[in-house]
N, C-alpha and C positions, 0 to 999 in steps of 0.2 A: 828663698824658696820656696818661686813660682809663685802661684796664685793657690795654692793648693791649701798654706796658713787661712790664708779667706775662708774659702769653703770648711775645709774643716767646723773654723773659728761658726762657723753660723748654725753647719748639721749637730753644732753638740748643739749648742744653744735651743735648735727646735725639740733633739729627743728631749733633753734637759724638760722642758716646756707639758710634751706628752705627760713622762712617768709623772709631772707633778696633774694635769687633768684625771691623769687613771683611779685619783684623786673621786670623781668624780664619775666615775664610768665603771660597770661590773667588773666580774673577775675573770668570767670570757673574754673581757677586749688583750688580754695577753697573748691568748694562741690565736687570735687571727689581725695583727702588728706583726706578729712573730711570720703569720700565713706567711703577706701579701708583704716583707722588706723587702725581696729580692725583686716583689716586681714593681713601686714604689717607693718618693726619692720622701727623707723626713719631712718638707713641708707636703704637702701632698696625706703621710698620714697625719703631720699639724690639724691642718685641715678637716681633714675627720674627725678629730676629738671630739673641736673643735662644734659638729656640725651634731655628730653622735651624746655631748653630751646633753643641749637641749632635747632632743631625740629619747631621752632615758627619761628627763627631765617631768616633760608631758606619763609619758610615760605611766611612773609615780604619782603624779597631780592626780589622775582622771585611772587607769584601768588598776592600777599598784597599787590601789592609797594602802596605804600603812607598814610598806613593804621598803626593808631599805637599798639605796642603789647597788647594797656589794651582798643582798640575797635578791638578789636576780639571776638567776639563767637561765639554760641554754631551752629551758624545757616556759619557762615564761615568753622567748624569745618568741618560739613557733608556735604561742596560745592565740599571737600581737596576730589579728587579723585584718585581711588591705582594710574593710571598714575601718575601725585603725587608725591605720597610716592615712585615706581620704580625711580623719576627724585630724588630724599630724596639722595636714597640710592646712586647711578649712582656721588649724590654730593660731598657725602663725602668721596669718592675717594678723594680728596683733596679743600679745603675747607678755608675762611677766618673767625674768629672769636674772636671781641674782642681781631682787628691788628693784631691777629694774623694764623698764615698759617695752617693748622690740616693733621694732615690724617687719614683715620679709614682699617684697617685691619679688612676682611669678619666678623671675631669673633666680633671684634665692631662693627659693619654694624649690625653682629642681634640680638649685648645687643636693639638697638637702639632702631631699628625693633619691636620689642620684645612690647621692653616701649610707643611706640608710638598705637601701636597691639591694647597693654593692657586699655591708654588710652579711646578710638574711640568704647570696648569693652564692658565698663564702664558703657560713653553714652548712648549706644544704647541700651544696658538692660537695663537703667531708658527710656525708651524711652525720655530722649532728642536729640535723633539723628534716623531719617528716617532710618538711614543703616549707614554699615559698614564697606567703603569701605579698609580698614589698612586691613579686614582680606580675604581681597582678591589676597597681595599679601603675597606671599610665602617667607620664610625664607631667606637664601645663603645658599647655600652647601658650611659647615665647614670639614673641613678632621678634621682630631683627628692626635692630638697631644698627638708626641709621654709624655708617662709616669715619668717622673727622675725619681730618687729616690736612692735611696743608693744598693750595693751590697754588702756586710755580711762579709767580708774583710775590707771594704772602713765604714765601721760604725767602726771596731776594731781603724782602724786607724782613726776616724773622735775623737772619744771619748778618744785615747791611746794619738794625738796629744791637745788638750781642757787640761790631766793633764801634761802632759810639758813639752809647750811652743817650741817642736822643728817646728822650720822653720819659728819661728815667728821674724820677722825686731828688729832693738835692738828698733826704737820706744813706738810696738806692745812688746818690754820683759816691758816698764816699770810700767806696769801697769798692768804686766802678773801677779802676784803675789801678786796682788786686790780681781782682779778678777776670777781667775782658779779654785776656789768652787766650785763660785753662776758660773761660765762660764757652767766649769761640768754638775752642777746640771740641770739645763737650757737643754744642750747636752738632760742626759737623759733621762731631764719625755717628751723629745719629740719626740722622739726616742722607751720608755718604755711603751707609753701609747698612739699618737695619738695625743695631745692636742691641739688647734687651740691657735696659734699666742693668739692672744681680750678674750680665756678664761686662755693663762701661765699672761700673763701680769696682771689681774685680782685678781689673786691669791692671799690671803692673811691665815696670820701666822695661823687663827687658820679655815678652814678650811686644816687644811692636819690632819687627826687619823691615828697615825702607830698602836696604838691599828687591827687598822682592816686592816692598806694600804690599803690608800681614801680618795680621799678629793673630792669639793664641785666645783661645776665647773657652770659657767651659759651660754647656751648651745644660738645657734642664735635665738630671743623669745622673749629671757627672764629667760627662763624657767630653774630650778636647776636640776644637773643628778650629781651621786653616778658618780668616776670611782674609778675605784680599778689601785693596781699598783704590782710589784714584789715590792723580797726584793734588788734585787741589786737597784731600782733605791727609794729603801726608801731608802737604802746605804747613797748613795748619794746630796738627801735630809737634812737627818740627818746634814750629815758634814755641807753642808751647814749651818745650820737655829742654830747649837752648833758657826758655826764659828762668824754667826753673834753676836750672844745674850757673844759674847766672845769679841766684839771690841764696847769699851764705848765711837764710834761714831756714833754706833746705834741711832736712834732718842725710845727712847719707847710711844711714838705714835705714831710709823710710822705700820701701817696694813699692810701697805704691806708685800710682804713675799718674792719680786726679789726686788729690790736695786740698785742705780745706785749709782758708784761714788759720787753723789753730793745724796746718801742718803734718797735719794726720792721713791719712785713709781718709776721702772723703766719703760721706753716708748719699740713704738716697731719698730721702728726703731732701738733703739742700741741694739733690739735684732735680728731684721735682720742682721746686719753689725758686730754686734757675729756671730754667723752661716756663715756669707758672709766666713770670720773674715777666721777661720779655714779649711773649707769646700774649699777654693781656695787652700790648701798648701795640704789634700790632694785626687780632681780631682779637676787638673785646666780649667779639658778639659769638667768638669759640670756647673749647675747653681744651685748651691749648695740654695733654700730654707728656712722657716721653713716647709713653706708648704711643698717642697721635704722631709721633717722631716715625714710629720707626711705621704704621700706618700707609703714610706720609712716601716713605722710604718704598716700601714697600707694595704701593699704585704704582710710581713714578717707574717702577723697574717693571715692572705687568703694560702699563703703554712700551712702556720705547721695548720691550719684546713680542708678547699675546703669551707670553710662556711659565704657566702655573706651575708646570714645576719647576722652575727653574729659580722664581718665589718664596715659592714650598724647601728648595731647600734650601740655600741664600736665609733663607730665616731662620730657617730647623726648627721648622715644623713636619710631626710628626707624618703627621694625615696629614698627605697634603686635602681632606676637601674640609680640613680645614681653615688652610687657606681658603678656597676655589668662593665659601661661605665670606669673604672675607672681601671678596674683590672683583667676584662674580657683576658688579653693580657696572664696573670699570667695563666689562664686555662688551658693552653697548654704543659705551664710545669706539673698542673696533673696529663690530662692524660697521657703526652707519660714517667712519672716513674710510671703510671695504665698500661701500656705495660707492663713491668719487672715483675711485681707485679703474673701475670700467669702462674707459669711454662707446659706444653700439656707434656710432656716427658724429665725424665733425661736423658740425655746425658754422656755416654764412652766414654770406651777409645775404644773399638768393637766397634764407630757408628759407621759407612759409612763416615760421612760427619768430621769426626775428625781426618779419614788416609788424 
């Protein structure tokens, strides 16, 4: 049934988690989540729920002592001042939650503030509260994170490592012969298409079209998109599919493209681990994840085309500014190379500057 069952199952699990977390949230959150349901994914609402329970736990500890979470009302939300929210951000430096001491960096603080601001903005727009005090609180200033990606030689080294197994421990080598064709196909697909890890594990056998060198993925929000791949990617995928077909242990009724050693759909964690396993051998000083392989692809595509809109479209970024933030640094490479393209005067051996 294509990859619909996979995504439906994941959405159902997220919905169940949201319902469970609602017990730690005020009653009016039901109305909020219902109101934003058509504009957000279940994963987004789940992350909102995680952040909001910390915010309301703080309010019960510091502002509404003696109240229970289920007694908090929209009038209580309206009474939360901008100073209360600023104190909440400071509280996140080191706080206790469910018996554990936690900390937040500036990026995590910014995400939690964005969640709180979205809540206030929703009820203010609905005229359920008369003032939006969260809008008065500025987001923490974030220092741009260095974009970690593989260089061209490191890409080749990574694929060679996955193909040869050189550098693996004896324990890792025990499984290598059974997984090397699959692992090489996964790494090649990441580096050759910029696919997201969630999209990769959700792929089914019948999503691949070798006639057009294309495959269907379900993007964030549930939209389906056709992506295209090179002959190099096609070769790696074809080898893996042929290997699966020859393996008598492959279940006939398993639709998933990439399988674990247990012959079930491979998990996100397993893919993260295999990327880490090979990348630690070839680039021990870089922490390479599936997302870093996606960034590597985006970087290579931008360097080759100089077209930020093409990169945004292929990577599935809804806002080109997201793409610019990640790849703007590469513009310097393009500008530097442009300086060498124009020759104002051909130099010869008689030129004074050559003497």
